[in-house]
C-alpha positions as CSV (number, residue, x, y, z in Angstrom):
1,M,-3.8,14.9,16.3
2,R,-0.9,17.7,15.5
3,I,1.1,15.9,18.7
4,I,0.9,12.5,17.1
5,L,2.0,13.9,13.4
6,L,4.9,15.5,15.5
7,L,5.7,11.9,17.0
8,I,6.1,10.6,13.6
9,L,7.7,13.0,12.1
10,L,10.3,13.3,14.6
11,T,11.4,9.7,13.5
12,F,12.3,11.4,10.3
13,F,13.5,14.9,11.4
14,P,15.6,13.8,14.6
15,F,16.6,16.7,16.7
16,C,15.5,19.0,14.1
17,Y,14.3,21.7,16.5
18,A,17.2,22.6,18.0
19,Q,19.5,22.6,14.8
20,E,18.2,24.4,11.6
21,N,16.9,27.7,11.1
22,L,16.9,27.9,7.3
23,L,15.9,25.3,4.1
24,R,17.8,26.2,1.3
25,I,16.3,25.2,-2.4
26,M,18.4,25.8,-5.6
27,F,17.7,25.2,-9.4
28,Y,20.2,24.3,-11.8
29,N,19.9,23.9,-15.8
30,V,22.9,21.5,-15.9
31,E,23.3,21.6,-19.9
32,N,23.0,18.1,-21.5
33,L,23.9,15.7,-18.5
34,F,23.7,12.6,-21.1
35,D,25.4,9.1,-20.1
36,T,27.6,7.6,-23.0
37,E,25.2,5.1,-24.0
38,K,23.2,4.9,-27.0
39,D,19.0,4.7,-26.1
40,S,17.4,3.4,-29.1
41,V,13.9,5.4,-28.6
42,K,15.7,8.9,-28.2
43,Q,17.9,11.5,-30.2
44,D,20.9,10.9,-28.4
45,E,23.5,10.4,-31.0
46,E,25.1,14.0,-30.2
47,F,26.1,12.5,-27.0
48,L,28.1,9.3,-27.7
49,P,31.8,8.5,-27.9
50,Q,31.8,8.4,-31.8
51,S,29.9,11.6,-32.1
52,I,31.4,14.8,-33.4
53,R,31.7,15.7,-29.6
54,A,33.4,12.9,-28.9
55,W,31.2,12.4,-25.1
56,H,33.3,9.7,-23.7
57,Y,33.3,8.6,-20.1
58,G,35.8,10.6,-19.1
59,R,33.8,14.0,-20.0
60,Y,30.8,12.1,-18.3
61,K,32.6,11.8,-14.8
62,K,34.3,15.4,-15.2
63,K,30.7,16.7,-15.9
64,L,29.5,14.9,-12.5
65,T,32.3,15.9,-10.8
66,N,31.1,19.9,-11.7
67,I,27.7,19.5,-10.8
68,S,28.7,18.1,-7.3
69,R,30.8,21.1,-6.9
70,V,27.9,23.7,-8.1
71,I,25.3,22.0,-5.7
72,T,27.8,21.9,-2.7
73,A,29.3,25.3,-3.3
74,V,25.6,27.0,-3.5
75,G,25.1,25.2,-0.1
76,E,27.8,27.5,1.5
77,W,28.2,25.5,5.0
78,S,26.1,22.6,3.6
79,P,24.3,21.6,0.8
80,P,21.1,22.9,-0.2
81,S,18.2,20.8,1.1
82,I,16.4,20.4,-2.0
83,V,17.6,20.7,-5.8
84,G,16.0,21.0,-9.1
85,L,17.5,19.9,-11.9
86,C,16.8,19.8,-15.8
87,E,18.3,18.3,-18.6
88,V,18.9,15.3,-16.9
89,E,18.7,12.5,-19.4
90,N,17.8,9.4,-17.5
91,D,17.7,7.2,-14.4
92,R,21.3,6.4,-14.4
93,V,22.9,9.9,-14.5
94,L,20.9,10.7,-11.4
95,Q,21.8,7.4,-9.5
96,D,25.7,8.5,-11.0
97,L,25.3,11.6,-9.5
98,T,24.1,11.0,-6.3
99,K,25.7,7.5,-5.7
100,Y,29.1,7.7,-7.1
101,S,30.2,11.6,-7.6
102,P,31.3,13.3,-4.8
103,L,27.9,14.3,-4.2
104,K,27.4,10.7,-2.7
105,E,28.7,12.3,1.1
106,H,25.4,14.1,1.1
107,G,22.6,11.4,1.3
108,Y,20.3,12.7,-1.8
109,R,17.4,10.7,-2.8
110,Y,15.7,11.8,-6.1
111,V,12.8,11.6,-8.0
112,M,12.1,12.5,-11.9
113,T,10.0,12.6,-14.9
114,D,10.3,10.2,-18.0
115,S,9.0,12.5,-20.7
116,P,8.6,12.1,-24.2
117,D,11.3,14.8,-25.4
118,A,12.8,13.7,-28.6
119,R,16.3,13.9,-27.1
120,G,15.3,12.1,-23.6
121,I,16.1,14.9,-21.5
122,D,14.1,15.1,-18.2
123,V,13.6,17.3,-14.8
124,A,14.2,15.9,-11.5
125,L,14.4,16.9,-7.7
126,L,17.2,16.0,-5.3
127,Y,16.1,16.1,-1.4
128,Q,17.6,15.0,1.7
129,R,15.2,13.0,3.7
130,D,16.2,14.7,7.1
131,Q,15.0,18.2,5.7
132,F,12.0,17.1,3.3
133,K,9.8,14.0,4.2
134,L,8.5,12.7,0.7
135,L,4.9,12.4,0.5
136,G,4.2,11.9,-3.0
137,Y,5.1,12.9,-6.6
138,Q,3.8,13.0,-10.3
139,S,4.7,13.8,-13.7
140,I,2.2,16.2,-15.5
141,K,2.1,15.8,-19.2
142,I,1.9,19.0,-21.6
143,D,0.0,18.3,-24.4
144,L,1.3,20.0,-27.7
145,V,0.1,19.2,-31.1
146,D,3.3,18.7,-33.1
147,R,5.9,18.1,-30.9
148,A,7.0,16.5,-27.7
149,T,8.0,18.4,-24.5
150,R,9.4,17.8,-21.0
151,D,6.4,17.3,-18.3
152,L,6.4,19.1,-15.2
153,L,7.3,17.3,-11.9
154,H,5.0,18.2,-9.0
155,V,6.4,16.9,-5.6
156,T,5.0,16.9,-2.1
157,G,6.4,16.7,1.1
158,I,6.9,18.0,4.7
159,V,9.2,20.3,6.0
160,Q,10.5,20.2,9.8
161,T,8.1,22.8,10.8
162,L,4.8,20.2,9.9
163,D,4.0,22.3,6.8
164,T,3.4,20.9,3.5
165,L,5.4,22.1,0.5
166,D,4.3,21.5,-2.9
167,I,7.3,22.0,-5.4
168,I,7.0,22.2,-9.1
169,V,10.1,21.9,-11.5
170,A,9.6,22.8,-14.9
171,H,11.7,23.3,-18.3
172,F,9.3,24.9,-20.6
173,P,9.9,24.2,-24.3
174,S,13.1,26.1,-26.1
175,R,13.2,29.0,-28.2
176,S,15.1,27.5,-31.0
177,Q,12.6,28.0,-33.7
178,G,12.6,31.7,-32.8
179,Q,10.9,33.4,-29.9
180,K,7.7,34.5,-31.5
181,A,7.2,30.9,-33.5
182,S,8.0,29.0,-30.3
183,E,6.1,31.2,-27.6
184,P,2.3,29.4,-28.1
185,Y,4.5,26.2,-26.9
186,R,5.4,27.8,-23.6
187,I,2.1,29.8,-23.4
188,K,0.4,26.0,-23.5
189,A,3.1,24.6,-20.6
190,A,2.0,27.8,-18.7
191,K,-1.8,27.3,-19.0
192,T,-0.7,23.5,-18.0
193,M,0.9,24.7,-14.9
194,R,-1.1,27.2,-13.8
195,K,-4.1,24.5,-13.7
196,T,-1.7,22.6,-11.4
197,V,-1.3,25.6,-9.1
198,D,-5.0,26.3,-9.0
199,S,-6.1,22.9,-8.1
200,L,-3.4,23.3,-5.1
201,F,-5.2,26.5,-4.1
202,I,-8.3,24.5,-3.9
203,I,-7.1,21.2,-2.2
204,R,-4.6,22.7,-0.1
205,R,-5.8,24.7,3.4
206,A,-2.5,26.5,3.6
207,P,-1.0,26.2,-0.2
208,R,2.7,26.8,0.2
209,I,3.9,26.4,-3.3
210,I,7.3,26.9,-5.5
211,I,7.8,26.9,-9.0
212,M,11.3,26.5,-10.1
213,G,12.9,26.0,-13.3
214,D,14.0,27.1,-16.8
215,L,10.9,28.5,-18.4
216,N,12.8,29.9,-21.6
217,D,10.9,32.9,-21.0
218,Y,11.6,36.2,-19.7
219,P,9.4,37.5,-16.4
220,K,7.8,40.2,-19.0
221,N,6.6,37.4,-21.4
222,K,3.3,36.2,-21.9
223,S,3.6,32.9,-20.4
224,I,5.1,34.6,-17.0
225,S,3.4,37.8,-16.6
226,Q,0.1,36.9,-18.0
227,I,-0.7,33.0,-17.9
228,L,0.8,32.3,-14.6
229,N,0.6,36.3,-13.3
230,A,3.5,35.9,-11.2
231,R,3.6,39.4,-9.5
232,I,6.4,41.6,-7.9
233,P,6.0,40.9,-4.1
234,Q,4.9,44.1,-2.8
235,K,5.9,44.6,1.2
236,E,2.4,46.2,1.8
237,S,0.2,42.9,1.4
238,C,0.3,39.4,-0.4
239,E,-2.8,37.5,-1.1
240,N,-2.0,33.9,-0.1
241,N,-3.6,32.1,-3.5
242,Q,-1.7,34.7,-5.6
243,L,1.6,33.6,-7.1
244,Y,5.2,36.1,-6.9
245,H,8.4,36.0,-8.5
246,L,11.1,36.2,-6.5
247,L,13.8,37.7,-8.9
248,A,11.8,39.5,-11.4
249,D,12.6,42.9,-9.8
250,K,15.9,42.5,-9.8
251,S,15.7,41.1,-13.3
252,K,15.3,44.9,-14.5
253,S,18.6,45.4,-13.8
254,S,21.0,45.5,-16.7
255,N,23.6,43.0,-16.6
256,Y,21.7,40.5,-14.6
257,G,20.5,37.2,-15.4
258,S,21.0,33.4,-15.0
259,H,21.9,33.0,-18.7
260,K,23.5,35.0,-21.7
261,Y,22.6,35.3,-25.2
262,Q,24.0,37.5,-27.8
263,G,26.0,39.4,-25.1
264,E,22.9,40.6,-23.0
265,W,22.1,38.4,-19.6
266,G,18.9,37.7,-19.2
267,L,16.4,35.4,-16.3
268,L,15.6,32.6,-17.8
269,D,15.4,30.2,-14.7
270,H,12.8,31.5,-12.1
271,I,11.4,31.3,-8.5
272,I,8.0,31.6,-7.9
273,V,6.1,31.0,-4.7
274,S,2.4,31.1,-3.3
275,G,1.4,34.4,-1.1
276,L,1.3,32.3,2.1
277,L,5.0,31.6,1.7
278,L,5.8,35.3,1.8
279,D,3.6,35.8,5.3
280,T,6.3,36.2,8.0
281,S,4.2,35.4,11.0
282,G,4.2,32.0,9.6
283,A,6.6,29.4,10.7
284,L,8.0,28.7,7.1
285,Y,8.3,32.1,5.0
286,T,10.8,33.9,2.2
287,N,11.0,37.2,1.1
288,R,12.7,38.5,-2.6
289,E,15.9,39.4,-0.3
290,H,16.4,35.6,0.4
291,S,16.6,34.7,-3.2
292,H,19.7,34.8,-5.8
293,I,21.3,33.6,-8.9
294,A,24.7,31.9,-7.6
295,T,27.1,34.0,-9.5
296,L,30.1,31.9,-8.2
297,P,33.5,32.9,-10.0
298,F,34.2,29.3,-11.1
299,L,31.0,29.1,-13.0
300,L,32.3,32.2,-15.0
301,T,34.8,32.8,-17.9
302,P,35.7,36.0,-20.1
303,D,33.4,36.6,-22.9
304,E,35.7,37.3,-25.8
305,K,33.1,37.9,-28.3
306,Y,31.2,40.3,-26.4
307,G,32.7,41.4,-23.5
308,G,32.6,41.4,-20.1
309,Q,31.7,37.4,-18.7
310,R,29.8,34.2,-19.8
311,P,28.5,31.0,-18.2
312,F,31.4,28.6,-18.1
313,R,30.1,25.8,-20.4
314,T,30.8,22.2,-21.1
315,Y,30.6,23.0,-24.8
316,H,31.1,26.5,-26.5
317,G,29.7,26.1,-29.5
318,M,31.5,22.4,-30.8
319,K,34.6,23.1,-28.7
320,Y,35.1,21.1,-25.5
321,E,35.6,23.5,-22.6
322,G,35.3,21.5,-19.8
323,G,33.2,23.9,-17.8
324,Y,29.8,23.7,-16.4
325,S,26.5,24.9,-17.8
326,D,25.2,27.7,-20.0
327,H,23.3,28.5,-17.3
328,L,23.7,30.2,-13.6
329,P,21.9,28.1,-10.9
330,V,19.1,30.0,-8.7
331,Y,18.2,29.4,-5.1
332,V,16.1,30.6,-2.4
333,D,16.1,30.4,1.5
334,L,13.0,29.7,3.6
335,L,13.5,30.7,6.9
336,L,12.3,28.3,9.6
337,K,10.3,29.5,12.9
338,Y,10.3,26.6,15.6
339,Y,7.9,26.9,18.5
């Protein structure tokens, strides 16, 4: 049976056993990737040509070019095989990004959610078909009593080692009402995610799960440390049906983070994996040394208010800067062993 599956997958992964030895996966909050058209059922008025931000086609096109540059640069020698995104408005912006920006050279396909978020922003996954054979995907609703938020995106595919990989991309409710007042919303989102993960632990014989996203909480917050129960990996042993946070230990250091708020860096963008992906005896594995924040120099600019540097944004307040995002990308390398 395995031989038959191998023959089928070689159709999608030609010559893979001679060429690749790692699979790079990144996540990036692209900060308000809106087109310039009014959506009658979404609150997107802030990003229209006649708005106070004067969001016109030229700025939109530059934003697409900037995102393309970031994705390509994070890949170093070749672009990442899989890219999770959040704060994308709709299908059109993803078509423009993958087909009409410099990223078109890399052959990305994509899947995305269609969430009830009031502003219309969603999460998405880009993937290269020769690296990741898509099996299916689903949007998972987060039922909140008094507000709408982004769905979780659960994507399943097969990688070159013939292993099944489940990826969950998330953008948890924001802290706009303050950390304490908004925390129950993120706890609810984490409970929904945890339920999804637990179901995968039951139905998958070998659960290989990656969670990536802007969870709007830090590793020590309840949604991550208690509800998801994402632990810091230990070299001694890791349990297959347990979640491990690959960046949490590094985030204990000062001036380490993917986002800067009131002069303090913090980790809002996360990479969490199931324990089986930390088993180095397997054909597909990683560890915390292979996970990083992409602190590329062109993504940073001097922080005139607090000192040091800050993310180089598209808008800083209401002022157009022409930069990239208020978040830095995070990424992880999965190592592949061929037999």
